[in-house]
Every structure is written in structure tokens, then in C-alpha cells.
C-alpha positions as CSV (number, residue, x, y, z in Angstrom):
1,M,-66.5,67.7,-81.4
2,A,-66.6,67.9,-85.1
3,T,-64.8,67.2,-88.3
4,P,-63.2,70.4,-89.6
5,L,-64.9,72.3,-92.4
6,T,-63.4,72.2,-95.8
7,A,-62.1,75.5,-97.1
8,Y,-65.1,75.8,-99.4
9,A,-67.6,75.2,-96.6
10,L,-65.8,77.5,-94.2
11,A,-65.8,80.4,-96.6
12,R,-69.5,79.7,-97.5
13,A,-70.4,79.6,-93.8
14,L,-68.8,83.0,-93.2
15,R,-70.5,84.6,-96.2
16,D,-73.8,83.1,-95.2
17,E,-73.5,84.9,-91.9
18,G,-72.9,88.2,-93.6
19,V,-69.1,88.3,-93.2
20,R,-67.1,90.4,-95.8
21,V,-64.4,87.9,-96.8
22,F,-61.2,88.4,-98.8
23,E,-59.6,85.1,-99.9
24,H,-55.8,85.4,-100.3
25,P,-54.0,83.2,-102.8
26,R,-53.6,79.6,-101.9
27,W,-55.2,80.1,-98.5
28,Q,-57.2,76.9,-99.0
29,T,-54.0,74.7,-98.8
30,R,-51.8,76.8,-96.5
31,N,-51.6,75.2,-93.0
32,R,-49.4,73.4,-90.5
33,N,-51.0,70.0,-90.9
34,H,-47.7,68.3,-91.5
35,K,-46.7,69.2,-87.9
36,G,-49.6,67.5,-86.1
37,P,-53.2,66.5,-86.3
38,W,-55.9,68.9,-87.4
39,G,-59.2,68.0,-85.7
40,P,-61.5,67.0,-84.2
41,V,-62.4,70.7,-83.7
42,H,-64.2,71.9,-80.6
43,G,-64.4,75.7,-81.0
44,V,-63.2,79.1,-82.1
45,M,-60.3,80.8,-80.4
46,L,-60.0,84.6,-80.6
47,H,-56.8,86.6,-80.4
48,H,-55.5,90.2,-80.9
49,T,-52.5,90.9,-83.0
50,A,-50.7,93.3,-80.7
51,G,-49.8,95.3,-83.7
52,R,-51.0,97.1,-86.9
53,D,-50.6,96.1,-90.5
54,S,-50.5,92.5,-89.4
55,L,-51.6,90.7,-92.6
56,T,-48.1,89.6,-93.7
57,L,-47.3,88.4,-90.2
58,C,-50.5,86.4,-89.9
59,R,-49.9,84.8,-93.3
60,D,-46.2,84.1,-93.2
61,G,-45.3,84.1,-89.6
62,T,-41.7,84.5,-88.5
63,A,-38.5,82.5,-88.6
64,T,-39.2,81.0,-85.2
65,L,-43.0,80.7,-85.6
66,P,-43.9,79.9,-89.2
67,G,-47.2,80.9,-90.7
68,P,-50.0,80.8,-91.1
69,L,-50.7,82.1,-87.6
70,C,-54.5,81.9,-88.0
71,V,-57.3,81.0,-90.3
72,G,-58.2,84.6,-90.8
73,L,-57.3,88.2,-89.8
74,I,-60.2,90.4,-88.8
75,A,-59.2,93.9,-89.9
76,K,-60.4,97.2,-88.4
77,D,-62.9,97.7,-91.3
78,G,-64.5,94.4,-90.6
79,T,-63.0,92.5,-93.5
80,V,-61.9,89.0,-92.8
81,H,-58.8,88.0,-94.6
82,L,-58.6,84.3,-95.1
83,V,-54.9,83.2,-95.0
84,G,-55.0,79.6,-93.9
85,C,-57.2,76.5,-93.6
86,G,-56.4,73.8,-91.2
87,R,-53.9,73.6,-88.4
88,T,-52.3,77.0,-87.8
89,N,-49.8,78.3,-85.3
90,H,-52.2,80.4,-83.2
91,A,-53.0,78.7,-79.9
92,G,-50.1,76.6,-78.6
93,A,-50.5,74.5,-75.5
94,G,-53.2,75.3,-73.0
95,S,-55.3,74.2,-70.1
96,S,-56.9,70.8,-69.9
97,A,-59.7,72.3,-67.8
98,A,-60.4,74.9,-70.4
99,Y,-60.2,72.3,-73.1
100,D,-62.7,70.0,-71.3
101,A,-65.1,72.9,-70.7
102,V,-65.2,74.0,-74.3
103,R,-65.5,70.4,-75.5
104,A,-68.5,70.0,-73.2
105,E,-69.9,73.5,-74.0
106,R,-69.6,74.6,-70.4
107,P,-68.3,77.9,-69.0
108,V,-64.5,78.0,-69.0
109,P,-62.7,78.2,-65.6
110,A,-62.0,81.6,-64.2
111,A,-58.3,81.0,-64.6
112,P,-56.6,78.5,-66.9
113,G,-54.6,75.7,-65.5
114,P,-51.2,74.5,-66.6
115,D,-50.5,74.1,-70.3
116,A,-51.1,70.5,-71.3
117,V,-53.3,70.3,-74.5
118,D,-52.3,71.3,-78.1
119,G,-54.9,74.0,-79.1
120,N,-53.6,74.2,-82.7
121,T,-55.3,70.8,-83.2
122,H,-58.7,71.6,-81.9
123,F,-59.5,75.3,-82.5
124,Y,-60.1,77.5,-85.5
125,G,-57.9,80.6,-84.8
126,F,-58.8,84.2,-85.7
127,E,-56.6,87.2,-85.1
128,I,-58.2,90.6,-84.6
129,E,-56.1,93.6,-85.5
130,N,-55.6,95.6,-82.4
131,L,-52.6,96.9,-80.3
132,G,-54.0,95.2,-77.2
133,T,-53.0,98.1,-75.0
134,G,-56.5,99.0,-73.8
135,K,-56.1,102.3,-75.6
136,D,-56.6,101.1,-79.2
137,P,-60.4,100.9,-79.8
138,Y,-62.2,98.1,-81.6
139,P,-64.5,99.7,-84.2
140,A,-68.1,98.6,-84.0
141,V,-67.8,97.1,-87.5
142,Q,-64.8,95.0,-86.4
143,L,-66.6,93.7,-83.3
144,A,-69.6,92.9,-85.5
145,A,-67.3,90.9,-87.8
146,V,-65.9,89.0,-84.8
147,E,-69.4,88.2,-83.7
148,R,-70.4,87.0,-87.2
149,V,-67.3,84.9,-87.7
150,S,-67.8,83.2,-84.3
151,A,-71.5,82.6,-84.9
152,A,-70.9,81.3,-88.4
153,L,-68.6,78.5,-87.2
154,C,-70.8,77.7,-84.2
155,R,-73.8,77.5,-86.6
156,A,-72.0,75.3,-89.1
157,H,-71.1,72.8,-86.4
158,G,-74.2,73.1,-84.2
159,W,-72.2,74.6,-81.3
160,S,-73.4,77.0,-78.7
161,A,-71.6,80.3,-77.9
162,A,-69.8,78.4,-75.2
163,S,-67.6,77.1,-78.0
164,V,-66.0,80.5,-78.4
165,I,-62.9,81.1,-76.3
166,G,-60.3,83.7,-75.9
167,H,-56.5,83.0,-75.9
168,K,-56.3,84.5,-72.4
169,E,-58.8,81.8,-71.3
170,W,-56.7,79.1,-72.8
171,T,-53.3,79.8,-71.2
172,R,-51.7,81.8,-68.5
173,R,-49.2,83.1,-71.0
174,K,-51.5,85.3,-72.9
175,I,-53.8,88.4,-72.3
176,D,-55.6,88.5,-75.6
177,P,-58.1,89.5,-76.8
178,S,-58.4,92.8,-74.9
179,F,-62.2,92.8,-74.7
180,S,-64.7,90.9,-72.6
181,M,-65.1,87.4,-73.8
182,A,-68.3,87.0,-71.7
183,G,-69.7,90.0,-73.6
184,M,-68.7,88.6,-77.0
185,R,-70.2,85.2,-76.2
186,T,-73.5,87.0,-75.2
187,R,-73.4,88.7,-78.6
188,V,-72.8,85.4,-80.4
189,E,-75.5,83.6,-78.4
190,A,-78.0,86.4,-79.4
191,R,-77.0,86.0,-83.1
192,L,-77.4,82.3,-83.0
193,G,-80.9,82.7,-81.7
194,V,-81.1,79.2,-80.5
195,R,-80.1,78.3,-77.0
196,P,-79.3,74.6,-76.8
197,V,-81.8,72.8,-74.5
198,P,-80.4,69.9,-72.6
199,A,-82.2,66.7,-73.4
200,P,-84.4,65.6,-70.4
201,V,-84.1,62.3,-68.7
202,G,-85.4,59.6,-71.1
203,Y,-84.0,61.2,-74.2
204,A,-80.9,60.0,-76.1
205,P,-77.7,62.0,-75.5
206,F,-75.9,63.5,-78.5
207,P,-73.5,60.8,-79.7
208,G,-71.4,63.3,-81.6
209,A,-71.4,64.4,-85.3
210,D,-68.9,61.7,-86.2
211,F,-71.5,59.0,-85.3
212,F,-73.5,60.0,-88.3
213,V,-71.5,58.6,-91.2
214,P,-73.0,57.0,-94.3
215,G,-73.7,53.3,-93.6
216,R,-73.9,53.6,-89.8
217,R,-76.3,50.9,-88.6
218,S,-78.0,51.6,-85.3
219,E,-81.4,51.7,-83.8
220,L,-80.6,55.3,-82.9
221,C,-80.7,56.1,-86.6
222,T,-84.2,54.7,-86.7
223,A,-85.2,56.7,-83.7
224,V,-83.9,59.9,-85.2
225,G,-85.8,59.2,-88.5
226,R,-89.0,58.7,-86.7
227,R,-88.7,62.0,-84.8
228,L,-87.9,63.8,-88.1
229,V,-91.1,62.3,-89.6
230,A,-93.1,63.3,-86.6
231,E,-91.8,66.9,-87.0
232,G,-92.8,66.9,-90.6
233,C,-89.3,66.9,-91.9
234,G,-89.1,63.3,-93.2
235,R,-87.8,62.8,-96.7
236,Y,-88.1,59.1,-96.8
237,R,-89.4,56.7,-99.5
238,V,-88.5,53.7,-97.4
239,G,-87.7,53.6,-93.7
240,P,-86.5,55.4,-91.7
241,G,-83.6,53.4,-90.4
242,P,-81.7,51.5,-89.3
243,V,-78.9,52.6,-91.7
244,W,-77.9,56.3,-91.9
245,G,-78.1,57.3,-95.5
246,E,-79.0,60.1,-97.9
247,A,-82.6,60.3,-96.9
248,D,-81.6,60.8,-93.3
249,V,-79.3,63.6,-94.3
250,L,-82.0,65.3,-96.4
251,S,-84.5,64.9,-93.5
252,Y,-82.1,66.3,-90.9
253,A,-81.2,69.2,-93.2
254,A,-84.9,70.0,-93.3
255,W,-85.0,70.0,-89.5
256,Q,-82.0,72.3,-89.3
257,R,-83.7,74.8,-91.7
258,R,-86.8,74.6,-89.6
259,L,-84.6,75.8,-86.7
260,G,-83.3,78.7,-88.7
261,Y,-80.0,77.3,-89.9
262,V,-79.0,78.4,-93.4
263,G,-76.3,77.6,-96.0
264,A,-73.6,75.2,-94.9
265,A,-75.1,75.1,-91.4
266,A,-78.0,73.1,-92.8
267,D,-75.8,70.2,-93.9
268,G,-77.9,67.4,-92.6
269,I,-75.2,66.3,-90.0
270,P,-76.6,66.5,-86.5
271,G,-75.0,69.1,-84.1
272,R,-75.6,69.3,-80.4
273,A,-77.9,72.3,-80.5
274,S,-80.2,70.9,-83.1
275,W,-80.1,67.5,-81.6
276,D,-81.2,68.7,-78.2
277,R,-84.2,70.4,-79.7
278,L,-85.2,67.2,-81.7
279,R,-85.5,65.2,-78.4
280,V,-84.9,61.7,-79.7
281,P,-86.2,59.1,-77.2
282,R,-83.7,56.9,-75.5
283,S,-83.9,53.3,-76.8
């Protein structure tokens, strides 16, 4: 679970991952946030467009399904066209079981259950230009862009590849995308390079990124700071703890960089993957 990235942070995360990005006019403020909540976000949902020359459709939508229909369109040449930021009309309702699995970063069920959860609230949506017939190939450069986009958002939030889901895994109504999601998650996991290690018994479970807000007072903040100091990542003049502040953010960002996170991904806000590797003792 995480607070959605700002438009600036989202574009920066994509570029830091090597994605070729084209920013369309006013994409930063084009969304459907007035129709429902946007966030907390739990993952990335992938789709195929079922057509060609889909940019206008993804940006503007239709009379019955207003745009934007995604955050970005991943074109055949690997360019990612950013057309919206926030809640978009891409997912619709989907399975509670799939939702719970992605939120917990567990494998999604083999078949989705009844539609019950609003996916537009909780997932970044990306459309991949393809007819979806099984006869329209996905060029290697396009699949590489899908991999990089997915990894960029997982890295920015500290998610594992289990946070990447296909529309067909979300609802019984859909068949997209028309490639193996298991195969794509394997590619994303390899790109991330850091497999989250579950915290052993005796170590504090991840409380969620939303726990770490400025001014949060908790003994857990002290425990985190002590572990950062022990790892040589402490940036404290006084402390650490018990109040989460700027020195904690700088220290945690140093830990994230130690693990290989770059750019917006090393933002000093704990994510589950980096948290599990820090191994904070349970108080």
C-alpha cells in the first residue's frame, strides 16, 4: 500500500529506469479523481488496447467511457505516452481475492472471483498497443518498455514483482494482456534485482509506508534509526528517534541507495522490500 506518486515523481521514476517518455499536454492534471478516490495504490495493471493508433482513444476515451483510459500508452516502438495522472478508467471492478493477493504481494489466484473492488482506485493502469488476437506480435522493444515501466513503479514504492497484475487476472470479463503475466513478472523481478526477504520471527513487520510521516512518534522509529546507524547509513546529529524526521528520511534514503535504488526510488520512505532487508528488531 502506498500514496500515489506525484506526476513529477512518476515521470522521473520512469526515466530513471530507462523508459523513453513522451509527455502529452496537461497529462499531469488529466484524471478521473472527481469520480472516486485515487489511492492508496497497491500495484500496476497491464492491458492491451485491442487496436492500433490508440493514442487518442487512451487520452480522450469515448462518450460512454471518458478518458483518460490509462496513465500511459506503451507504443510498438517502446515509447511510453503519458496521457493521465491519477485515477483513470482502466480497470473497473475486479476480484477481492486478486486485490488481497496483490496488496499482500502474494501470487494472484488462478482465476479471478466475482467483481467486487474498484481497481481504478488502487492501480496504475498502462495500455500496451496490440490487437490482442494472438497474431499481432509484441516487438522486443515494446516488451522491454513494459518491463521497465513495471519495474520503475515497483522500485519507486518498494514493491516486488508480485505487485504487477494483468487485467485478465483482475476480472473474468477481460483477456488482456495477451502475453504471459508470469513471464513478465519474472522479467520485472530480474530487473529489480532485489527479492524481498520475509522478516524472520523476532523482527518487526512492515507497518506500511503511510506510517512514516513527519512527526510520527514511536519506538519503532527509534529501532529503525538504530538499524540504519548499524548499517553505516545513519545521518543523525541527535538521536535516532523517537520522532520520524528529516534525519530519518536522509538515513533511509542512504539505505535504499545501498540496496541499488536510484532516483525517486531512493526517497527515504520505507517500502516493504527495503524494510525486509533492514531487519528491524521487534520491540
